[in-house]
C-alpha positions in Angstrom: 64.0 41.3 57.9 66.1 38.5 56.4 69.9 39.3 56.8 71.3 36.3 54.9 70.6 34.2 51.9 69.2 30.6 52.1 69.8 28.0 49.4 67.3 25.2 49.7 67.8 22.1 47.6 66.0 18.8 47.1 66.6 15.5 45.3 63.3 15.0 43.5 63.9 11.3 42.6 63.8 10.5 46.3 60.2 11.9 46.7 57.7 9.3 45.6 55.2 9.1 48.5 51.8 9.5 46.7 50.2 11.3 49.7 53.0 13.8 49.8 52.8 14.4 46.0 49.0 14.9 46.3 49.8 17.5 49.0 52.1 19.3 46.6 49.5 19.4 43.9 47.0 20.8 46.4 49.2 23.9 47.0 50.0 24.7 43.4 48.1 27.4 41.5 45.8 26.4 38.6 48.4 27.9 36.2 51.2 25.9 37.7 49.1 22.7 37.5 48.3 23.5 33.9 51.9 24.0 33.0 52.8 20.8 34.8 50.2 18.8 32.8 51.6 20.2 29.5 54.9 18.3 29.9 55.0 15.2 27.8 57.1 13.0 30.2 56.3 11.9 33.8 59.8 12.9 34.8 59.4 16.5 33.7 55.9 16.7 35.4 57.4 15.4 38.6 60.3 17.8 38.5 57.9 20.8 38.0 55.6 19.7 40.8 58.4 19.3 43.3 60.1 22.5 42.2 57.1 24.7 42.8 56.2 22.9 46.0 59.7 23.7 47.2 59.3 27.4 46.3 55.9 27.7 48.0 56.8 25.8 51.2 60.2 27.5 51.5 58.6 31.0 51.2 56.1 30.1 53.9 58.9 29.5 56.3 59.6 33.3 56.3 56.1 34.5 56.9 52.7 33.5 58.3 51.4 32.8 54.8 50.1 29.4 53.7 52.0 27.8 50.7 48.8 28.0 48.6 48.4 31.8 49.1 51.7 32.9 47.4 51.2 34.7 44.1 53.8 35.2 41.3 54.3 37.1 38.1 57.0 37.0 35.5 59.1 40.0 34.7 59.6 41.2 31.2 62.2 38.6 30.6 60.3 35.7 32.2 61.8 35.6 35.7 59.2 34.6 38.3 58.8 37.2 41.2 56.5 37.4 44.2 53.4 39.5 43.5 51.2 38.7 46.5 49.5 38.4 48.9 49.7 41.9 50.3 51.2 40.7 53.5 54.2 39.1 51.7 57.6 40.2 53.0 60.1 41.9 50.7 62.0 38.8 49.4 63.5 37.7 46.2 63.9 34.1 45.0 65.3 32.2 42.1 64.8 28.6 41.1 67.0 26.2 39.1 66.8 22.5 38.3 68.7 19.8 36.5 68.8 16.0 36.4 68.1 14.8 40.0 68.5 18.2 41.7 66.3 21.2 42.4 67.6 24.3 44.1 66.1 27.6 45.2 67.7 30.7 46.7 65.8 33.3 48.8 67.3 36.5 50.0 66.3 40.0 51.1 65.2 42.5 48.4 68.3 42.0 46.3 68.9 40.6 42.8 69.7 36.9 43.2 70.3 34.1 40.8 71.1 30.4 41.1 72.0 27.7 38.6 72.6 24.0 39.0 74.0 21.6 36.4 74.5 17.8 36.2 78.2 17.5 35.2 77.5 14.0 33.7 75.9 15.7 30.7 77.4 14.6 27.4 78.4 18.0 25.9 81.1 19.2 23.5 82.7 21.5 26.1 85.4 23.1 24.0 83.0 23.9 21.2 80.3 25.3 23.5 83.0 27.4 25.4 84.3 28.9 22.2 80.8 29.8 21.1 79.5 31.3 24.4 82.3 32.1 26.7 84.2 35.4 26.6 87.7 35.5 24.9 89.3 35.8 28.3 87.4 32.7 29.6 88.2 30.7 26.5 91.9 31.4 26.8 91.9 30.3 30.5 89.8 27.3 29.7 92.0 26.0 26.9 95.1 26.2 29.1 93.6 23.5 31.3 94.0 19.7 31.0 91.0 17.7 29.7 90.2 16.6 33.3 90.4 20.1 34.5 88.2 21.3 31.7 85.5 18.7 32.6 85.2 20.5 36.0 85.8 24.1 35.0 83.3 24.1 32.1 80.3 23.7 34.5 81.9 26.1 37.0 81.9 28.8 34.3 78.5 27.9 33.0 76.7 27.9 36.3 78.3 31.2 37.3 77.3 32.8 34.0 73.7 31.5 34.2 73.4 32.6 37.9 74.5 36.2 36.9 72.1 36.3 34.0 69.2 35.1 36.2 70.1 37.6 39.0 69.9 40.5 36.5 66.7 39.0 35.1 68.0 38.5 31.6 68.5 35.6 29.3 71.5 34.7 27.1 70.4 37.4 24.7 72.3 39.8 27.0 75.5 38.1 25.6 77.5 35.5 27.5 80.7 36.9 26.1 80.1 40.4 27.5 81.2 39.4 31.0 84.0 37.2 32.2 84.7 35.1 35.3 88.1 34.6 36.9 88.3 31.3 38.7 90.9 30.4 41.3 93.7 28.9 39.2 95.2 26.7 42.0 93.0 23.7 41.1 91.2 23.8 44.5 87.8 22.2 45.0 84.9 24.7 45.4 84.5 23.2 48.9 88.1 24.1 49.9 88.0 27.1 52.3 91.3 28.2 50.8 89.8 28.8 47.4 89.2 32.4 46.4 85.6 33.3 45.3 85.1 33.8 41.5 85.4 37.4 40.3 83.5 39.0 37.5 84.5 41.7 35.0 82.5 43.4 32.2 83.0 44.3 28.6 80.5 46.8 27.4 77.9 46.2 30.2 77.0 49.0 32.6 77.6 47.1 35.8 80.0 47.2 38.8 82.0 44.1 39.6 82.4 45.3 43.2 78.7 45.1 43.8 78.5 41.3 43.2 79.0 38.3 45.5 79.4 34.9 44.0 79.6 31.5 45.6 80.0 27.9 44.3 79.0 24.6 45.8 79.0 20.9 45.0 75.9 19.3 46.4 76.9 15.9 45.1 80.0 14.6 43.3 78.3 15.1 40.0 76.4 18.4 40.5 77.7 22.0 40.2 75.9 24.9 41.8 76.6 28.7 41.6 74.8 31.7 43.1 75.0 35.4 42.3 73.9 38.2 44.7 74.0 41.9 44.0 74.8 42.9 47.6 76.3 46.4 46.9 79.9 47.6 47.0 81.8 46.4 50.0 79.0 44.2 51.3 78.6 40.4 51.6 75.7 38.3 52.6 75.9 35.2 54.8 74.7 32.1 52.9 73.1 28.9 54.4 72.6 25.7 52.5 69.7 23.5 53.4 68.9 20.0 52.1 65.1 19.6 52.5 62.0 17.5 51.6 59.2 20.1 51.1 56.4 19.5 53.6 53.2 21.6 53.2 51.9 20.2 56.5 54.7 21.8 58.5 54.0 25.3 57.2 
């Protein structure tokens, strides 16, 4: 049984080998291929292809199951979950992608969520924060300098998205009904002295002590956050893995 969480990430723009891309298409389901073909732009089709090749090859590293054989269903809120084959181990996964980065987390049978964002996105940070963040987060955000806000915005956003994805809900849950407290010492997420983000709830029936959060910076312009419902007093080890999905190695 898996006793840790793995975060697998890939840079899709670096994967252009036609034979490898054909291998990816060969392991996708008919539904995944159909969804891929519905995208209007080549970039989006490529992103979808690599993302689901990552999911399938990654899962096959935990079990003697071919990448093609995995089956998935969506929960009532649209989150993909493993539904087969019958020999599949009890694992949870979550997938996220943004410009030039795809990431997937896999863990034991626990609620997990991951979000990645490209921090170069042109976005009205203060306006979006005031609309979607909690009052506590907005107050903390507006105390920061402009340069600090440019970093903190995506830290808040990825954490909030990771939590929503872990509980299997969309933004309809209400982004303002829970708050994150970030380390206020201005330390990078890669600094071991930085304290992990902490969550609190306003009107949601959830326990802050049951959650583990972690943040990473895979590149200078990407933010990543993960959420794991470990249970009170528990923490899971986390491993980051940069990969190029390879069906032939499974």
